[in-house]
C-alpha positions in Angstrom: 217.2 134.9 160.8 218.3 138.8 160.8 221.1 140.2 162.8 220.4 143.6 163.9 221.9 146.6 166.5 219.8 149.1 168.2 221.9 151.9 170.3 220.9 154.6 172.5 223.7 157.1 174.0 222.5 159.8 176.6 224.0 162.5 178.8 223.2 162.0 182.5 223.8 164.2 185.4 224.7 161.3 187.5 228.5 160.6 188.4 229.2 157.2 186.3 230.4 155.5 189.6 227.1 156.0 191.1 225.1 155.3 187.9 227.5 152.1 187.5 226.2 151.2 191.1 222.8 151.7 190.7 222.5 149.9 187.3 224.7 146.9 187.3 226.2 146.1 190.8 222.6 146.9 192.7 220.4 145.3 190.2 218.2 143.7 193.3 217.3 147.2 194.2 215.5 147.5 190.6 211.9 147.2 191.9 212.8 150.3 194.1 214.2 152.1 191.4 211.0 151.5 188.9 208.4 149.9 191.0 205.8 150.4 188.3 207.5 148.2 185.9 209.6 145.7 188.1 208.1 143.4 190.7 211.1 141.5 191.8 214.9 140.4 191.1 216.3 137.5 191.9 219.9 136.3 191.6 219.7 132.5 190.4 223.4 131.9 190.2 226.8 133.4 190.6 228.6 136.2 193.0 227.9 139.1 190.6 230.6 138.4 188.4 230.9 136.6 185.0 228.3 134.1 184.8 225.8 135.2 187.2 222.1 134.8 186.1 219.1 136.8 187.6 215.6 136.4 186.9 213.6 140.0 186.4 210.2 139.6 187.1 207.8 142.3 185.7 204.3 144.0 186.6 201.5 143.7 184.3 202.3 147.0 182.6 205.2 145.1 180.6 202.1 143.6 177.7 205.1 142.1 175.9 206.7 139.5 178.8 206.5 138.5 182.3 210.1 137.7 183.1 213.6 137.7 181.7 216.7 135.8 182.6 219.5 137.4 181.8 223.3 136.2 182.0 226.3 138.5 182.7 229.0 137.4 179.9 231.6 140.2 180.5 232.0 142.6 183.2 234.6 145.4 183.3 234.6 147.8 186.8 237.5 150.2 185.9 235.8 150.8 182.3 232.3 150.7 183.2 231.5 148.2 180.8 228.8 145.5 181.2 227.7 142.7 178.7 225.0 140.5 179.3 222.6 138.5 177.2 219.2 136.8 177.6 218.8 133.0 178.1 215.0 132.9 178.7 212.1 134.9 178.6 211.8 138.7 177.5 211.4 138.7 173.7 213.3 135.6 173.3 211.4 132.5 171.5 208.6 135.6 170.6 210.9 138.2 168.4 214.4 137.0 168.9 216.6 134.0 168.4 219.1 135.4 170.5 220.0 138.5 172.1 223.1 140.3 174.0 223.3 143.6 175.4 226.2 146.2 176.1 226.4 148.9 178.6 229.3 151.5 178.4 229.5 154.6 180.7 231.9 157.0 180.4 232.8 160.3 182.7 232.3 163.7 181.7 234.7 166.2 182.2 232.1 168.6 183.5 230.7 165.9 185.8 227.7 163.4 185.2 228.6 160.6 182.5 227.4 159.4 179.3 225.9 156.1 179.2 225.6 153.9 175.7 223.1 151.0 175.8 223.4 148.6 172.4 221.1 145.7 171.9 222.3 143.3 169.5 219.8 140.6 168.4 218.9 137.8 166.0 215.6 137.6 164.8 213.5 134.4 164.6 213.3 133.2 161.0 210.4 134.9 159.0 210.0 137.6 161.8 211.0 141.5 160.5 211.1 144.2 163.3 209.6 147.5 161.9 211.0 150.9 162.6 208.2 151.8 165.0 209.2 148.7 167.1 212.9 149.7 167.1 211.7 153.1 168.1 209.7 151.8 171.3 212.8 149.5 172.4 214.9 152.6 172.1 212.3 154.7 174.0 212.0 152.0 176.6 215.7 152.0 177.1 216.1 155.9 177.4 212.7 155.7 179.9 214.3 153.0 182.0 217.9 154.8 182.4 215.7 158.1 183.4 213.8 156.7 185.8 216.9 154.8 187.5 218.8 158.4 187.2 215.8 159.9 189.1 216.4 157.3 191.8 220.0 157.6 192.8 219.1 161.6 192.4 216.4 161.2 194.8 218.2 159.0 197.1 222.0 160.1 197.2 222.8 158.2 200.3 222.3 154.4 198.6 225.1 155.5 196.1 228.1 156.7 198.4 
């Protein structure tokens, strides 16, 4: 197994509280935010806090996997920090033995926000992930954030 970390940091024109609500608090709206990628989000256990498990079902456009189950490991609403792990599906058992994700949002003085997304994973024995796959993962993270950002901008009344 090889422990690896991939991070992306982006500036967003969306205020941090709105982006936080769209990404972390309203995960059930994910199919409306990115309908070409996500077909359903189901809360399997919990109330949205630590220990909550959700299942995200993807459309056939995602060729790598059809669903993922995520468990909330840590959530700090005052500091806009969210940590979760994959518990089933996704790249688990395909490329990764384990994976956890960290999302940290910060307000910008001039408005908008800075978003840092980090994926930490252990590969399965004998698996190595090349730079092309890492770039693909980074690009997918950026694309997803930009899609949610566009949804928030187009639907400002949903995130007051």
